[in-house]
FISESE-298227 format. One record per residue: x, y, z of N, C-alpha, C in turn; residue in three letters. Coordinates in steps of 0.02 Angstrom, whole numbers. Example, Ala and Ser with C-alpha at 12.3 -4.5 7.8 and 13.67 -1.06 7.14 Angstrom:
<n.u: 660&n.v: -284&n.w: 390&ca.u: 615&ca.v: -225&ca.w: 390&c.u: 660&c.v: -165&c.w: 390&type: ALA>
<n.u: 642&n.v: -112&n.w: 354&ca.u: 684&ca.v: -53&ca.w: 357&c.u: 645&c.v: 2&c.w: 394&type: SER>
// end
This chain:
<n.u: 6825&n.v: -2055&n.w: 1454&ca.u: 6810&ca.v: -2120&ca.w: 1484&c.u: 6734&c.v: -2124&c.w: 1495&type: MET>
<n.u: 6704&n.v: -2180&n.w: 1476&ca.u: 6632&ca.v: -2187&ca.w: 1484&c.u: 6615&c.v: -2207&c.w: 1555&type: SER>
<n.u: 6555&n.v: -2189&n.w: 1575&ca.u: 6532&ca.v: -2206&ca.w: 1642&c.u: 6517&c.v: -2281&c.w: 1646&type: ALA>
<n.u: 6522&n.v: -2308&n.w: 1704&ca.u: 6510&ca.v: -2379&ca.w: 1713&c.u: 6448&c.v: -2390&c.w: 1755&type: MET>
<n.u: 6410&n.v: -2440&n.w: 1737&ca.u: 6352&ca.v: -2458&ca.w: 1777&c.u: 6375&c.v: -2501&c.w: 1836&type: SER>
<n.u: 6328&n.v: -2522&n.w: 1877&ca.u: 6346&ca.v: -2562&ca.w: 1936&c.u: 6379&c.v: -2627&c.w: 1917&type: ARG>
<n.u: 6363&n.v: -2654&n.w: 1857&ca.u: 6393&ca.v: -2717&ca.w: 1838&c.u: 6459&c.v: -2708&c.w: 1801&type: ASN>
<n.u: 6485&n.v: -2646&n.w: 1798&ca.u: 6550&ca.v: -2632&ca.w: 1767&c.u: 6548&c.v: -2619&c.w: 1693&type: GLY>
<n.u: 6489&n.v: -2620&n.w: 1662&ca.u: 6484&ca.v: -2608&ca.w: 1591&c.u: 6469&c.v: -2535&c.w: 1578&type: LYS>
<n.u: 6491&n.v: -2509&n.w: 1521&ca.u: 6477&ca.v: -2439&ca.w: 1504&c.u: 6402&c.v: -2430&c.w: 1495&type: ALA>
<n.u: 6375&n.v: -2376&n.w: 1525&ca.u: 6303&ca.v: -2365&ca.w: 1519&c.u: 6286&c.v: -2305&c.w: 1476&type: ASN>
<n.u: 6335&n.v: -2273&n.w: 1445&ca.u: 6322&ca.v: -2221&ca.w: 1397&c.u: 6307&c.v: -2153&c.w: 1426&type: GLY>
<n.u: 6308&n.v: -2144&n.w: 1492&ca.u: 6299&ca.v: -2078&ca.w: 1521&c.u: 6344&c.v: -2072&c.w: 1582&type: ASN>
<n.u: 6345&n.v: -2013&n.w: 1610&ca.u: 6390&ca.v: -2001&ca.w: 1666&c.u: 6352&c.v: -1997&c.w: 1732&type: SER>
<n.u: 6290&n.v: -2020&n.w: 1734&ca.u: 6251&ca.v: -2019&ca.w: 1796&c.u: 6267&c.v: -2079&c.w: 1839&type: HIS>
<n.u: 6273&n.v: -2068&n.w: 1903&ca.u: 6279&ca.v: -2124&ca.w: 1950&c.u: 6210&c.v: -2155&c.w: 1959&type: SER>
<n.u: 6209&n.v: -2213&n.w: 1989&ca.u: 6145&ca.v: -2246&ca.w: 2004&c.u: 6102&c.v: -2201&c.w: 2048&type: LEU>
<n.u: 6132&n.v: -2170&n.w: 2098&ca.u: 6096&ca.v: -2125&ca.w: 2143&c.u: 6066&c.v: -2066&c.w: 2106&type: GLU>
<n.u: 6105&n.v: -2037&n.w: 2059&ca.u: 6080&ca.v: -1981&ca.w: 2020&c.u: 6021&c.v: -2003&c.w: 1976&type: GLN>
<n.u: 6026&n.v: -2062&n.w: 1948&ca.u: 5972&ca.v: -2088&ca.w: 1906&c.u: 5909&c.v: -2099&c.w: 1946&type: GLY>
<n.u: 5917&n.v: -2126&n.w: 2006&ca.u: 5859&ca.v: -2136&ca.w: 2050&c.u: 5828&c.v: -2069&c.w: 2070&type: LEU>
<n.u: 5870&n.v: -2021&n.w: 2085&ca.u: 5845&ca.v: -1954&ca.w: 2104&c.u: 5807&c.v: -1922&c.w: 2046&type: ARG>
<n.u: 5835&n.v: -1928&n.w: 1985&ca.u: 5802&ca.v: -1901&ca.w: 1926&c.u: 5734&c.v: -1934&c.w: 1915&type: LEU>
<n.u: 5731&n.v: -2000&n.w: 1923&ca.u: 5668&ca.v: -2036&ca.w: 1915&c.u: 5617&c.v: -2012&c.w: 1967&type: HIS>
<n.u: 5640&n.v: -2003&n.w: 2028&ca.u: 5595&ca.v: -1979&ca.w: 2082&c.u: 5568&c.v: -1910&c.w: 2065&type: HIS>
<n.u: 5612&n.v: -1865&n.w: 2042&ca.u: 5590&ca.v: -1797&ca.w: 2025&c.u: 5541&c.v: -1798&c.w: 1966&type: LEU>
<n.u: 5553&n.v: -1842&n.w: 1918&ca.u: 5506&ca.v: -1848&ca.w: 1861&c.u: 5438&c.v: -1872&c.w: 1886&type: ALA>
<n.u: 5437&n.v: -1919&n.w: 1933&ca.u: 5374&ca.v: -1942&ca.w: 1961&c.u: 5338&c.v: -1885&c.w: 1998&type: ASN>
<n.u: 5375&n.v: -1844&n.w: 2034&ca.u: 5344&ca.v: -1786&ca.w: 2068&c.u: 5314&c.v: -1739&c.w: 2016&type: LEU>
<n.u: 5349&n.v: -1728&n.w: 1961&ca.u: 5321&ca.v: -1686&ca.w: 1908&c.u: 5257&c.v: -1715&c.w: 1880&type: GLY>
<n.u: 5253&n.v: -1782&n.w: 1876&ca.u: 5192&ca.v: -1814&ca.w: 1854&c.u: 5134&c.v: -1802&c.w: 1901&type: GLY>
<n.u: 5149&n.v: -1801&n.w: 1966&ca.u: 5097&ca.v: -1787&ca.w: 2015&c.u: 5071&c.v: -1716&c.w: 2008&type: LEU>
<n.u: 5116&n.v: -1669&n.w: 1994&ca.u: 5096&ca.v: -1600&ca.w: 1982&c.u: 5049&c.v: -1597&c.w: 1922&type: VAL>
<n.u: 5066&n.v: -1635&n.w: 1869&ca.u: 5024&ca.v: -1636&ca.w: 1809&c.u: 4955&c.v: -1667&c.w: 1824&type: ALA>
<n.u: 4954&n.v: -1722&n.w: 1862&ca.u: 4890&ca.v: -1753&ca.w: 1879&c.u: 4846&c.v: -1705&c.w: 1918&type: ILE>
<n.u: 4877&n.v: -1665&n.w: 1961&ca.u: 4839&ca.v: -1616&ca.w: 2000&c.u: 4816&c.v: -1557&c.w: 1957&type: ALA>
<n.u: 4839&n.v: -1554&n.w: 1894&ca.u: 4818&ca.v: -1500&ca.w: 1850&c.u: 4856&c.v: -1436&c.w: 1859&type: GLY>
<n.u: 4915&n.v: -1440&n.w: 1889&ca.u: 4954&ca.v: -1380&ca.w: 1903&c.u: 5014&c.v: -1372&c.w: 1856&type: LEU>
<n.u: 5022&n.v: -1416&n.w: 1808&ca.u: 5081&ca.v: -1415&ca.w: 1765&c.u: 5083&c.v: -1356&c.w: 1716&type: ASP>
<n.u: 5028&n.v: -1321&n.w: 1707&ca.u: 5027&ca.v: -1263&ca.w: 1662&c.u: 5036&c.v: -1197&c.w: 1699&type: GLN>
<n.u: 5043&n.v: -1201&n.w: 1765&ca.u: 5052&ca.v: -1140&ca.w: 1805&c.u: 5124&c.v: -1116&c.w: 1800&type: GLU>
<n.u: 5135&n.v: -1050&n.w: 1806&ca.u: 5203&ca.v: -1025&ca.w: 1804&c.u: 5242&c.v: -1048&c.w: 1865&type: PRO>
<n.u: 5307&n.v: -1057&n.w: 1859&ca.u: 5348&ca.v: -1084&ca.w: 1913&c.u: 5342&c.v: -1047&c.w: 1980&type: PRO>
<n.u: 5338&n.v: -980&n.w: 1978&ca.u: 5334&ca.v: -944&ca.w: 2041&c.u: 5268&c.v: -958&c.w: 2078&type: ASP>
<n.u: 5213&n.v: -962&n.w: 2040&ca.u: 5149&ca.v: -978&ca.w: 2071&c.u: 5149&c.v: -1050&c.w: 2097&type: LEU>
<n.u: 5174&n.v: -1096&n.w: 2056&ca.u: 5176&ca.v: -1166&ca.w: 2077&c.u: 5216&c.v: -1174&c.w: 2141&type: LEU>
<n.u: 5274&n.v: -1144&n.w: 2145&ca.u: 5315&ca.v: -1149&ca.w: 2206&c.u: 5278&c.v: -1118&c.w: 2265&type: LEU>
<n.u: 5246&n.v: -1062&n.w: 2254&ca.u: 5207&ca.v: -1030&ca.w: 2307&c.u: 5151&c.v: -1075&c.w: 2332&type: GLY>
<n.u: 5117&n.v: -1108&n.w: 2286&ca.u: 5064&ca.v: -1155&ca.w: 2305&c.u: 5093&c.v: -1212&c.w: 2346&type: VAL>
<n.u: 5149&n.v: -1240&n.w: 2323&ca.u: 5179&ca.v: -1295&ca.w: 2359&c.u: 5204&c.v: -1275&c.w: 2429&type: LEU>
<n.u: 5232&n.v: -1215&n.w: 2434&ca.u: 5254&ca.v: -1191&ca.w: 2499&c.u: 5195&c.v: -1181&c.w: 2546&type: LEU>
<n.u: 5141&n.v: -1155&n.w: 2520&ca.u: 5080&ca.v: -1145&ca.w: 2560&c.u: 5052&c.v: -1211&c.w: 2584&type: SER>
<n.u: 5049&n.v: -1259&n.w: 2538&ca.u: 5022&ca.v: -1325&ca.w: 2555&c.u: 5069&c.v: -1360&c.w: 2605&type: VAL>
<n.u: 5134&n.v: -1350&n.w: 2599&ca.u: 5181&ca.v: -1381&ca.w: 2646&c.u: 5166&c.v: -1359&c.w: 2718&type: ALA>
<n.u: 5148&n.v: -1296&n.w: 2727&ca.u: 5130&ca.v: -1271&ca.w: 2794&c.u: 5065&c.v: -1304&c.w: 2818&type: HIS>
<n.u: 5018&n.v: -1311&n.w: 2773&ca.u: 4954&ca.v: -1342&ca.w: 2791&c.u: 4964&c.v: -1416&c.w: 2809&type: GLU>
<n.u: 5005&n.v: -1451&n.w: 2770&ca.u: 5016&ca.v: -1523&ca.w: 2783&c.u: 5047&c.v: -1533&c.w: 2851&type: VAL>
<n.u: 5093&n.v: -1489&n.w: 2870&ca.u: 5125&ca.v: -1496&ca.w: 2935&c.u: 5076&c.v: -1492&c.w: 2993&type: ALA>
<n.u: 5019&n.v: -1458&n.w: 2981&ca.u: 4970&ca.v: -1449&ca.w: 3035&c.u: 4914&c.v: -1502&c.w: 3034&type: ALA>
<n.u: 4915&n.v: -1548&n.w: 2986&ca.u: 4862&ca.v: -1598&ca.w: 2982&c.u: 4867&c.v: -1649&c.w: 3039&type: LEU>
<n.u: 4809&n.v: -1669&n.w: 3063&ca.u: 4807&ca.v: -1723&ca.w: 3112&c.u: 4817&c.v: -1790&c.w: 3075&type: THR>
<n.u: 4825&n.v: -1843&n.w: 3112&ca.u: 4833&ca.v: -1909&ca.w: 3082&c.u: 4771&c.v: -1928&c.w: 3042&type: THR>
<n.u: 4713&n.v: -1912&n.w: 3068&ca.u: 4650&ca.v: -1927&ca.w: 3032&c.u: 4645&c.v: -1886&c.w: 2968&type: VAL>
<n.u: 4663&n.v: -1822&n.w: 2972&ca.u: 4660&ca.v: -1779&ca.w: 2912&c.u: 4710&c.v: -1803&c.w: 2860&type: GLN>
<n.u: 4770&n.v: -1822&n.w: 2882&ca.u: 4821&ca.v: -1848&ca.w: 2835&c.u: 4795&c.v: -1911&c.w: 2800&type: ARG>
<n.u: 4763&n.v: -1955&n.w: 2837&ca.u: 4735&ca.v: -2016&ca.w: 2809&c.u: 4682&c.v: -2000&c.w: 2757&type: ALA>
<n.u: 4640&n.v: -1951&n.w: 2771&ca.u: 4588&ca.v: -1931&ca.w: 2723&c.u: 4618&c.v: -1903&c.w: 2659&type: HIS>
<n.u: 4665&n.v: -1857&n.w: 2667&ca.u: 4697&ca.v: -1827&ca.w: 2608&c.u: 4734&c.v: -1880&c.w: 2568&type: VAL>
<n.u: 4768&n.v: -1926&n.w: 2602&ca.u: 4803&ca.v: -1981&ca.w: 2567&c.u: 4753&c.v: -2024&c.w: 2529&type: SER>
<n.u: 4695&n.v: -2036&n.w: 2559&ca.u: 4644&ca.v: -2077&ca.w: 2527&c.u: 4619&c.v: -2044&c.w: 2462&type: SER>
<n.u: 4610&n.v: -1979&n.w: 2463&ca.u: 4589&ca.v: -1943&ca.w: 2402&c.u: 4643&c.v: -1951&c.w: 2348&type: VAL>
<n.u: 4705&n.v: -1942&n.w: 2367&ca.u: 4760&ca.v: -1950&ca.w: 2318&c.u: 4765&c.v: -2020&c.w: 2291&type: GLY>
<n.u: 4760&n.v: -2069&n.w: 2335&ca.u: 4764&ca.v: -2139&ca.w: 2315&c.u: 4708&c.v: -2156&c.w: 2266&type: ARG>
<n.u: 4647&n.v: -2131&n.w: 2279&ca.u: 4591&ca.v: -2143&ca.w: 2234&c.u: 4605&c.v: -2115&c.w: 2165&type: THR>
<n.u: 4631&n.v: -2055&n.w: 2162&ca.u: 4647&ca.v: -2023&ca.w: 2098&c.u: 4701&c.v: -2063&c.w: 2061&type: LYS>
<n.u: 4753&n.v: -2086&n.w: 2097&ca.u: 4805&ca.v: -2125&ca.w: 2065&c.u: 4778&c.v: -2192&c.w: 2039&type: LEU>
<n.u: 4734&n.v: -2223&n.w: 2077&ca.u: 4705&ca.v: -2287&ca.w: 2055&c.u: 4660&c.v: -2277&c.w: 1994&type: GLU>
<n.u: 4620&n.v: -2223&n.w: 1994&ca.u: 4578&ca.v: -2207&ca.w: 1936&c.u: 4621&c.v: -2196&c.w: 1874&type: GLU>
<n.u: 4675&n.v: -2159&n.w: 1884&ca.u: 4719&ca.v: -2144&ca.w: 1827&c.u: 4752&c.v: -2207&c.w: 1801&type: ARG>
<n.u: 4775&n.v: -2251&n.w: 1846&ca.u: 4807&ca.v: -2313&ca.w: 1825&c.u: 4758&c.v: -2358&c.w: 1788&type: ALA>
<n.u: 4697&n.v: -2363&n.w: 1813&ca.u: 4646&ca.v: -2404&ca.w: 1780&c.u: 4629&c.v: -2375&c.w: 1712&type: THR>
<n.u: 4621&n.v: -2309&n.w: 1710&ca.u: 4605&ca.v: -2276&ca.w: 1647&c.u: 4661&c.v: -2283&c.w: 1596&type: GLY>
<n.u: 4723&n.v: -2277&n.w: 1619&ca.u: 4780&ca.v: -2285&ca.w: 1574&c.u: 4783&c.v: -2355&c.w: 1545&type: LYS>
<n.u: 4773&n.v: -2405&n.w: 1587&ca.u: 4774&ca.v: -2474&ca.w: 1563&c.u: 4719&c.v: -2486&c.w: 1512&type: ARG>
<n.u: 4659&n.v: -2462&n.w: 1527&ca.u: 4602&ca.v: -2471&ca.w: 1481&c.u: 4616&c.v: -2436&c.w: 1414&type: ALA>
<n.u: 4641&n.v: -2375&n.w: 1417&ca.u: 4655&ca.v: -2337&ca.w: 1357&c.u: 4709&c.v: -2371&c.w: 1315&type: TRP>
<n.u: 4763&n.v: -2394&n.w: 1348&ca.u: 4818&ca.v: -2428&ca.w: 1311&c.u: 4791&c.v: -2491&c.w: 1278&type: LYS>
<n.u: 4751&n.v: -2529&n.w: 1313&ca.u: 4724&ca.v: -2590&ca.w: 1285&c.u: 4680&c.v: -2575&c.w: 1225&type: SER>
<n.u: 4636&n.v: -2527&n.w: 1231&ca.u: 4591&ca.v: -2508&ca.w: 1176&c.u: 4631&c.v: -2482&c.w: 1117&type: TRP>
<n.u: 4682&n.v: -2440&n.w: 1131&ca.u: 4723&ca.v: -2412&ca.w: 1077&c.u: 4759&c.v: -2468&c.w: 1039&type: THR>
<n.u: 4788&n.v: -2516&n.w: 1075&ca.u: 4822&ca.v: -2572&ca.w: 1042&c.u: 4772&c.v: -2612&c.w: 1000&type: ARG>
<n.u: 4713&n.v: -2624&n.w: 1028&ca.u: 4663&ca.v: -2664&ca.w: 991&c.u: 4640&c.v: -2628&c.w: 928&type: ALA>
<n.u: 4640&n.v: -2563&n.w: 928&ca.u: 4617&ca.v: -2524&ca.w: 871&c.u: 4674&c.v: -2507&c.w: 823&type: GLN>
<n.u: 4735&n.v: -2527&n.w: 839&ca.u: 4794&ca.v: -2510&ca.w: 799&c.u: 4801&c.v: -2434&c.w: 791&type: ASN>
<n.u: 4789&n.v: -2398&n.w: 846&ca.u: 4794&ca.v: -2325&ca.w: 845&c.u: 4864&c.v: -2303&c.w: 863&type: LEU>
<n.u: 4883&n.v: -2245&n.w: 840&ca.u: 4949&ca.v: -2217&ca.w: 855&c.u: 4940&c.v: -2147&c.w: 882&type: HIS>
<n.u: 4974&n.v: -2133&n.w: 938&ca.u: 4970&ca.v: -2066&ca.w: 968&c.u: 5021&c.v: -2021&c.w: 934&type: ALA>
<n.u: 4999&n.v: -1961&n.w: 915&ca.u: 5045&ca.v: -1910&ca.w: 890&c.u: 5028&c.v: -1844&c.w: 924&type: ILE>
<n.u: 5078&n.v: -1802&n.w: 929&ca.u: 5067&ca.v: -1737&ca.w: 961&c.u: 5077&c.v: -1683&c.w: 909&type: THR>
<n.u: 5026&n.v: -1644&n.w: 899&ca.u: 5028&ca.v: -1588&ca.w: 851&c.u: 5004&c.v: -1525&c.w: 886&type: LEU>
<n.u: 5032&n.v: -1469&n.w: 867&ca.u: 5009&ca.v: -1405&ca.w: 894&c.u: 4944&c.v: -1386&c.w: 860&type: SER>
<n.u: 4910&n.v: -1338&n.w: 889&ca.u: 4848&ca.v: -1312&ca.w: 859&c.u: 4862&c.v: -1287&c.w: 788&type: THR>
<n.u: 4917&n.v: -1252&n.w: 780&ca.u: 4935&ca.v: -1226&ca.w: 713&c.u: 4947&c.v: -1282&c.w: 663&type: ALA>
<n.u: 4980&n.v: -1336&n.w: 685&ca.u: 4994&ca.v: -1392&ca.w: 640&c.u: 4929&c.v: -1426&c.w: 619&type: GLN>
<n.u: 4883&n.v: -1436&n.w: 666&ca.u: 4819&ca.v: -1468&ca.w: 649&c.u: 4781&c.v: -1423&c.w: 600&type: VAL>
<n.u: 4781&n.v: -1359&n.w: 612&ca.u: 4747&ca.v: -1312&ca.w: 567&c.u: 4778&c.v: -1314&c.w: 497&type: ALA>
<n.u: 4844&n.v: -1319&n.w: 493&ca.u: 4877&ca.v: -1322&ca.w: 428&c.u: 4858&c.v: -1386&c.w: 391&type: GLU>
<n.u: 4854&n.v: -1442&n.w: 425&ca.u: 4834&ca.v: -1505&ca.w: 394&c.u: 4763&c.v: -1501&c.w: 369&type: ILE>
<n.u: 4718&n.v: -1474&n.w: 410&ca.u: 4648&ca.v: -1466&ca.w: 389&c.u: 4644&c.v: -1424&c.w: 326&type: ILE>
<n.u: 4680&n.v: -1369&n.w: 325&ca.u: 4680&ca.v: -1325&ca.w: 266&c.u: 4709&c.v: -1360&c.w: 205&type: THR>
<n.u: 4764&n.v: -1396&n.w: 215&ca.u: 4796&ca.v: -1432&ca.w: 159&c.u: 4751&c.v: -1485&c.w: 129&type: ALA>
<n.u: 4707&n.v: -1513&n.w: 170&ca.u: 4661&ca.v: -1565&ca.w: 146&c.u: 4595&c.v: -1535&c.w: 122&type: LEU>
<n.u: 4591&n.v: -1468&n.w: 119&ca.u: 4533&ca.v: -1435&ca.w: 91&c.u: 4477&c.v: -1423&c.w: 140&type: GLY>
<n.u: 4490&n.v: -1430&n.w: 204&ca.u: 4439&ca.v: -1419&ca.w: 254&c.u: 4438&c.v: -1348&c.w: 281&type: GLY>
<n.u: 4388&n.v: -1332&n.w: 318&ca.u: 4381&ca.v: -1266&ca.w: 349&c.u: 4401&c.v: -1272&c.w: 423&type: ASP>
<n.u: 4449&n.v: -1231&n.w: 444&ca.u: 4473&ca.v: -1232&ca.w: 513&c.u: 4419&c.v: -1201&c.w: 557&type: VAL>
<n.u: 4397&n.v: -1237&n.w: 609&ca.u: 4345&ca.v: -1210&ca.w: 654&c.u: 4372&c.v: -1154&c.w: 697&type: PRO>
<n.u: 4329&n.v: -1109&n.w: 717&ca.u: 4348&ca.v: -1054&ca.w: 762&c.u: 4364&c.v: -1081&c.w: 832&type: ASP>
<n.u: 4329&n.v: -1133&n.w: 852&ca.u: 4338&ca.v: -1163&ca.w: 918&c.u: 4394&c.v: -1215&c.w: 914&type: ASP>
<n.u: 4452&n.v: -1203&n.w: 945&ca.u: 4507&ca.v: -1249&ca.w: 940&c.u: 4493&c.v: -1318&c.w: 969&type: PRO>
<n.u: 4444&n.v: -1324&n.w: 1013&ca.u: 4428&ca.v: -1389&ca.w: 1041&c.u: 4396&c.v: -1435&c.w: 989&type: THR>
<n.u: 4373&n.v: -1406&n.w: 934&ca.u: 4342&ca.v: -1445&ca.w: 880&c.u: 4393&c.v: -1468&c.w: 828&type: ARG>
<n.u: 4456&n.v: -1447&n.w: 834&ca.u: 4507&ca.v: -1465&ca.w: 785&c.u: 4514&c.v: -1540&c.w: 775&type: LEU>
<n.u: 4520&n.v: -1580&n.w: 828&ca.u: 4528&ca.v: -1653&ca.w: 816&c.u: 4469&c.v: -1684&c.w: 778&type: PRO>
<n.u: 4408&n.v: -1663&n.w: 795&ca.u: 4350&ca.v: -1689&ca.w: 760&c.u: 4351&c.v: -1670&c.w: 686&type: LEU>
<n.u: 4364&n.v: -1606&n.w: 673&ca.u: 4365&ca.v: -1582&ca.w: 603&c.u: 4421&c.v: -1617&c.w: 565&type: VAL>
<n.u: 4479&n.v: -1624&n.w: 596&ca.u: 4535&ca.v: -1659&ca.w: 563&c.u: 4515&c.v: -1730&c.w: 546&type: LEU>
<n.u: 4484&n.v: -1765&n.w: 593&ca.u: 4462&ca.v: -1833&ca.w: 580&c.u: 4414&c.v: -1836&c.w: 522&type: SER>
<n.u: 4366&n.v: -1790&n.w: 519&ca.u: 4318&ca.v: -1788&ca.w: 465&c.u: 4351&c.v: -1774&c.w: 398&type: GLN>
<n.u: 4398&n.v: -1727&n.w: 397&ca.u: 4431&ca.v: -1708&ca.w: 335&c.u: 4475&c.v: -1765&c.w: 310&type: VAL>
<n.u: 4509&n.v: -1800&n.w: 355&ca.u: 4551&ca.v: -1857&ca.w: 335&c.u: 4507&c.v: -1912&c.w: 308&type: VAL>
<n.u: 4451&n.v: -1926&n.w: 341&ca.u: 4406&ca.v: -1978&ca.w: 317&c.u: 4380&c.v: -1961&c.w: 248&type: THR>
<n.u: 4360&n.v: -1899&n.w: 238&ca.u: 4337&ca.v: -1878&ca.w: 171&c.u: 4391&c.v: -1884&c.w: 119&type: GLU>
<n.u: 4452&n.v: -1865&n.w: 137&ca.u: 4507&ca.v: -1868&ca.w: 89&c.u: 4524&c.v: -1940&c.w: 71&type: ALA>
<n.u: 4517&n.v: -1986&n.w: 119&ca.u: 4533&ca.v: -2056&ca.w: 107&c.u: 4477&c.v: -2094&c.w: 71&type: CYS>
<n.u: 4414&n.v: -2076&n.w: 85&ca.u: 4358&ca.v: -2115&ca.w: 59&c.u: 4313&c.v: -2074&c.w: 13&type: HIS>
<n.u: 4330&n.v: -2013&n.w: -1&ca.u: 4288&ca.v: -1971&ca.w: -42&c.u: 4233&c.v: -1939&c.w: -2&type: GLY>
<n.u: 4211&n.v: -1880&n.w: -22&ca.u: 4158&ca.v: -1844&ca.w: 14&c.u: 4094&c.v: -1885&c.w: 12&type: ALA>
<n.u: 4057&n.v: -1881&n.w: 67&ca.u: 3995&ca.v: -1920&ca.w: 74&c.u: 3940&c.v: -1892&c.w: 32&type: ALA>
// end
């Protein structure tokens, strides 16, 4: 039997509305961890950091809480503004986002006759140059 949504129609999954809301909330919390730059930390360290911060938050005064909240709000606003600007520019340029591993980018560079740089941070630039040369001929 399929699960039913609030309006009585099948919704294709077995999650209740409450479970869906909880999942969305947890995903948003994960996004905050990523914005803080902690998403690459191992789970035990991340939990330890969060437990430590939880103790510190409990001891904050109202003024300190307001200051910390202000810092977070500023970061969220910067990120929202930046995301909107980037999306707008990307749409205007007809750009498409793709996700490739370092190894995949290196393989494409090699397949197109380019030299893979030693510095992995240069991979996107080298890939762009090699693709441009392949499409328009070497300069």
